[in-house]
Backbone as CSV, one residue per row, in Angstrom:
resi,resn,N_x,N_y,N_z,CA_x,CA_y,CA_z,C_x,C_y,C_z
1,UNK,0.839,-1.185,0.000,0.000,0.000,0.000,0.884,1.248,0.000
2,UNK,0.542,2.186,-0.834,1.304,3.430,-0.892,0.879,4.354,0.237
3,UNK,1.850,5.044,0.767,1.558,6.031,1.798,1.570,7.417,1.188
4,UNK,1.169,8.377,1.961,1.148,9.767,1.494,2.551,10.253,1.139
5,UNK,3.578,9.715,1.794,4.957,10.132,1.534,5.468,9.647,0.187
6,UNK,4.844,8.609,-0.402,5.275,8.070,-1.683,4.832,8.938,-2.858
7,UNK,3.846,9.777,-2.655,3.292,10.595,-3.727,4.106,11.879,-3.849
8,UNK,4.602,12.204,-5.073,5.352,13.450,-5.211,4.461,14.655,-4.934
9,UNK,5.049,15.692,-4.388,4.273,16.880,-4.042,3.746,17.579,-5.285
10,UNK,4.601,17.687,-6.303,4.205,18.431,-7.497,5.107,18.032,-8.649
11,UNK,4.567,18.046,-9.854,5.350,17.798,-11.055,5.502,19.114,-11.799
12,UNK,6.715,19.404,-12.256,7.006,20.674,-12.916,7.348,20.460,-14.381
13,UNK,6.832,21.333,-15.237,7.216,21.349,-16.648,8.490,22.176,-16.773
14,UNK,9.177,22.042,-17.889,10.454,22.730,-18.083,10.297,24.249,-17.991
15,UNK,9.167,24.777,-18.457,8.969,26.230,-18.409,8.867,26.753,-16.983
16,UNK,8.432,25.910,-16.053,8.354,26.321,-14.646,9.717,26.249,-13.963
17,UNK,10.593,25.409,-14.484,11.906,25.211,-13.871,12.901,26.273,-14.323
18,UNK,12.925,26.550,-15.628,13.960,27.449,-16.156,13.476,28.877,-16.370
19,UNK,12.296,29.199,-15.898,11.781,30.565,-16.019,12.704,31.538,-15.289
20,UNK,12.720,32.814,-15.689,13.596,33.792,-15.020,13.440,33.819,-13.503
21,UNK,12.249,33.613,-12.991,12.041,33.576,-11.546,11.993,32.159,-11.000
22,UNK,12.304,31.178,-11.857,12.226,29.776,-11.452,13.411,29.337,-10.615
23,UNK,13.380,28.089,-10.167,14.442,27.594,-9.295,15.800,27.470,-9.976
24,UNK,15.834,27.242,-11.291,17.104,27.111,-12.010,17.026,27.986,-13.265
25,UNK,17.424,29.244,-13.175,17.294,30.164,-14.316,18.406,29.976,-15.350
26,UNK,18.278,28.939,-16.176,19.217,28.688,-17.271,18.422,28.574,-18.560
27,UNK,19.104,28.557,-19.681,18.446,28.383,-20.964,18.024,26.940,-21.178
28,UNK,17.134,26.736,-22.138,16.612,25.401,-22.411,17.718,24.442,-22.859
29,UNK,18.626,24.902,-23.716,19.728,24.044,-24.175,20.649,23.669,-23.027
30,UNK,20.944,24.631,-22.156,21.789,24.362,-20.986,21.110,23.360,-20.068
31,UNK,19.799,23.480,-19.887,19.061,22.542,-19.045,19.192,21.119,-19.593
32,UNK,18.938,20.946,-20.899,18.988,19.604,-21.479,20.401,19.031,-21.473
33,UNK,21.409,19.866,-21.646,22.796,19.393,-21.528,23.062,18.900,-20.109
34,UNK,22.546,19.625,-19.112,22.703,19.224,-17.715,21.986,17.920,-17.398
35,UNK,20.817,17.715,-18.001,20.084,16.458,-17.814,20.890,15.311,-18.418
36,UNK,21.415,15.540,-19.623,22.191,14.502,-20.310,23.460,14.147,-19.541
37,UNK,24.120,15.148,-18.956,25.377,14.907,-18.238,25.162,14.397,-16.813
38,UNK,23.930,14.473,-16.308,23.643,14.011,-14.955,23.698,15.110,-13.901
39,UNK,23.980,16.337,-14.313,24.014,17.461,-13.369,22.612,17.817,-12.882
40,UNK,21.612,17.664,-13.746,20.216,17.902,-13.400,19.472,16.566,-13.406
41,UNK,18.341,16.462,-12.693,17.626,15.179,-12.588,17.018,14.719,-13.911
42,UNK,16.839,13.420,-14.019,16.215,12.830,-15.195,14.717,13.135,-15.194
43,UNK,14.137,13.320,-16.376,12.710,13.645,-16.459,11.831,12.407,-16.369
44,UNK,10.554,12.661,-16.225,9.519,11.632,-16.288,8.699,11.943,-17.532
45,UNK,8.546,10.973,-18.422,7.748,11.165,-19.627,6.311,10.736,-19.338
46,UNK,5.377,11.677,-19.433,3.964,11.370,-19.235,3.273,11.044,-20.553
47,UNK,3.897,11.423,-21.643,3.354,11.186,-22.969,4.402,11.564,-23.987
48,UNK,4.093,11.435,-25.267,5.092,11.741,-26.291,5.559,13.201,-26.291
49,UNK,4.719,14.110,-25.811,5.094,15.529,-25.801,5.020,16.157,-24.417
50,UNK,4.917,15.337,-23.389,4.804,15.861,-22.023,5.931,15.296,-21.172
51,UNK,6.824,16.171,-20.742,7.959,15.804,-19.907,7.899,16.636,-18.635
52,UNK,8.052,15.981,-17.492,7.977,16.668,-16.202,9.107,16.197,-15.290
53,UNK,9.308,16.949,-14.219,10.280,16.599,-13.185,9.583,16.699,-11.843
54,UNK,9.974,15.848,-10.902,9.442,15.940,-9.540,10.006,17.191,-8.878
55,UNK,9.148,17.940,-8.244,9.586,19.155,-7.556,10.641,18.823,-6.505
56,UNK,10.522,17.678,-5.854,11.486,17.269,-4.831,12.879,17.031,-5.408
57,UNK,12.964,16.691,-6.713,14.258,16.429,-7.350,14.975,17.709,-7.770
58,UNK,14.240,18.789,-7.895,14.819,20.042,-8.396,15.537,20.778,-7.297
């Protein structure tokens, strides 16, 4: 049985993460390079065009 702690608090789209006032204000290319190199967390694919990250991972 899953507990409340197993559920992520929030899922963020890339525009919420790299926005000027967001938690990591970098460009989109820099973000994806960081994901590829392991500096930033791996995404979760919800669909072919929907990619999100757990807020707890950011």
